[in-house]
N, C-alpha and C positions, 0 to 999 in steps of 0.2 A: 593574581587570583589564586587562592589556594584550594587545594582538593580537601574533601572531608571524608571520614571513614564511610565505608559502604552501609554500616548499620545506621547511619544518618542519610539514607539516600531520599527520604520525603522532605518537602519543604518545612522548615521548623516555625514558619510565622506566617501571618495572613499575607504580607508583603510578597513572600516566596512563592506562596500558592497563587495569588493574583497573577503574578508574572507568568508562573508555569501555565495556567489555564488561558491567559491572554495569547501566548505563543502557540499553544495547541490550537486554539479557536483560529488564529490567523493561518496557521498551516492548513486548516480546514476549509479555506475559503472556496476553491473549486469543489470539493466534495459535497460541502452543505448547500453551495449554490445549485448544484445539480438535483440534489435531493428536493430542494425547495421548488424547483421548476416542475419536477415530476409530480409534486402535490398541486401545483397551481394548474398545470395543464389537465390535471385529472377532473377539475370542476370547471372548467372554462369551456364553451364551445369552441370545437375545432373547426379552423378554416382551411387547413391542411391537416393530414394525417398527424396525430400525436407524436408518433415516433419521429417522423420527419421533422417535425418542429423543434423536437429535443435535440435532434442533430445540429440544427442551425444554431439553437440557443448555445449548444456546447463549443461549437466552433467560434461563434461570437465572443462567448465567455473567456475561452483560450486566447483569443486575439487581445481582448481587453486587458487581461491579466499580464499578457507579454509586453504590450506597449506602455503599461503602467509600471513596468519592470518590477512587478510582483514576482514573475517568473524569469529565469536567465534564459540564455539561448540553449545551454545544454540541458536544463531541465526540461524545456519543451521538446527536445529531441528524445529525452528518456520518456516522456509521457506519450509522445506519438509512437514510440516503440512498443510501449505496453497496450496501446490502443490496438495494433496489429495482434499482438499476443493474445489479448483477451478476445478479440474476433475470431480468432483461430480455435480458441477453447469453445467459444459460444457455439462454432459450427458443428463441432462434434457433440457437445452436450445435448443440444436441441434435436440432433439427428437421432440420439439415443433416447430421448423422450425425457431427460433428467428435468426440464423445465421447458416452458413456452413463452411465446409473446403473443398474447390472444388478439391484438388490434392489427388491423391492416396498414400496410405502409408502403411506399414506393421505392425509398431509398434503403435497399437490403441486400444482402448475399444469402440466397437460399431463404430459410425462414428467420434470419437474424437480422433485425434492424441495424444499420451502421451506427446509431448512437450508442448502441450497448457496448462498444469497445471503450467509451469514456467512462463506463463504470469500473473498468479495471484501471484506467488511466489516471483516474482520481486518486487512486489507492498510492500509485507513484508520484502523484503531485503531492499528496501529504508526506510522504518519505522525504522527498526532496526538500520541501519547504521546512519540515521539523528538523532535519539535518541541518540546515542552513541557521535557522532562527534560534535553536537551542544549542548551537555549536557542539554537535554530537561527536564524540570519540570513542573508538572502541579499544577494548584492552583485553589482552590474551586471546586474540584472534587466532583460530585453529589452522594456520597454514593457508595455502593456496587451493589445493586440489580438492579438500574435504568439503568446503562451502560450495564450489562448484558442482561436484558429483551429487550433492544432496539437492541442490536446486534443479539439476537436470532430472533426477530421479523424481522428485515431488511433480515436476511439470509432466512428465511422461505418465506418472500414476494418474493423473487427472484425466488423460485421454484413454487409458487401458482399464481403469477400475471397473467399466462395466462389460469388459470383455474378457480378461485373463484373471480378475480378482482385484480387490482393493487391498493395498498395502500401507493404508494411511497410518495405522498404528505402529508399524515397524518404523515407517519414517519419522513419526514423530518421536519414538523412542530413540531413534539414531540422532535426531536434531538435539534431544535432550543430552544424550551423551556427548556429542561433539561440542556443544555449546554450553556445557555445564559450568565451565570457569570463566566463560566469556562475559565481560561487563560492557555496558553502555554508559557514557557519563555524558551529563548535560549541565549547561551553564545556568545558575540563578543569580539574582542580584548579591548574595552573600558568598558565593563560591559555588564549586562544583559537587554534583551528587553522582553516585553510581548505583545502577541497579543491573539485576541479571538480565541479559538479553533476552532470555525465553519469556520472562514475566512480563516484560514491556511490551513485546509483540503479541503476547497473548491477550494483553489488555486492549491492543489496538484491534485484534481479531474480534473481541467482544464487542467493540464499539461498531465495527462493520456489520456484525450480525444483527445489531439494533437497528442499523440504517436499512439493513435488508428487509425487515420486518415493516419499515415505513415504506420501502419500495413496492413491496408486495401489496400492502394495505392500498396504495395509491394505484394499484392495478398495472404497473408497468411490467411485470413478468409474473407467472405464478408456477407453482409446482404442481405435480399431478393430485396431491392431496388437497389443494386448494380450488380444485375444478368447481366444487359445488358451493364455494363460499370461502372467505377469508379465514385462515386461522394461524396461529403463531408458527415461524418457520421451524423446522425440526432442529433440535439442539445438536444434531450431528453435523449440522452446517458449521457450527463453531470450529470444529477440527478442519473443516475445508477452508475456513478463511483465515485461520491460523497458519496453514500451509501455504496459503496464497500470499499472505503479508510476508511470511519468511521469504518466499521466492523473491519478491518484489525488493525486500530489505537486501537480501544476498546480492542481487543484481546491482542496486545502487550503490551498495558498500564496495562492491569489485570496481564498478565504475570511479568512485571516489578514489579508491587506493591507486587504480591506473593514472588518474589525473595527477594526484600527488607525485607519482613517479616521474610524469612527464615535467612538472613543475621543477622537481629537484634536479632532473637531467639540463633542463633549459637554463635553470639558475643556480647552479651548485653554490652551495655555502662553504665558505672558506673558514674553517676552524682553527683556532689556535693550537699548535702542536704542544702537549703537556708532557714533559718527561715522565717516564713510568720509573718508580723506584724500584730497584731489584730486591 
């Protein structure tokens, strides 16, 4: 399967578009299922607290996807780790009053319902699924330490932005600078396409922002400015989701890279020695 130039990164025909959107939709199985149940439980009478019901639903969904081989063992482990990462972030943000969960529940840590970790886990689920279904490859990756340093800096900034200052624009500028030449390629029926990594992840962040508007409309959580009625989520959250998607992608990319190294070490490829002409 041949590569095509970057200038031809979008699908060129209906078949290509249908394939691309089908793979995207399949990759969003868990996120959109979660969002659908948030909407359903918002309108149904509750037998148990809604957030506790959502936790049960999310666990069952995850189990079904795993048993159906929709998600692999490694992907489930990545998703579980992001559940913990998300819960930790939620504890800090709700304590600072950045947002709140207005409904009562039993299964919680502090004021944070346990199901909320799945909101972050769903992002990692999408990244893992899209990586496998579209056969993603990275080109011109900027080494090892720069992505790791940026991921750590972004995560720390989420915790400290309400205390020592918000450096998101500095981090976004650093991301653009570091990944300016990085491309991500994906497979289509007629060949591979490449696009700038930053552009692709910005699109994902925008999609999550739309999903967040649906989530707040369903009353799953709310921001201080939504206390007296629903309104559109602040556009500033687009930058937050872009940074979160970038963290998720960087972690998944690093895990993929380490896994590839393990495979290469376990099964070394013997190549034919070709003489080099002096």
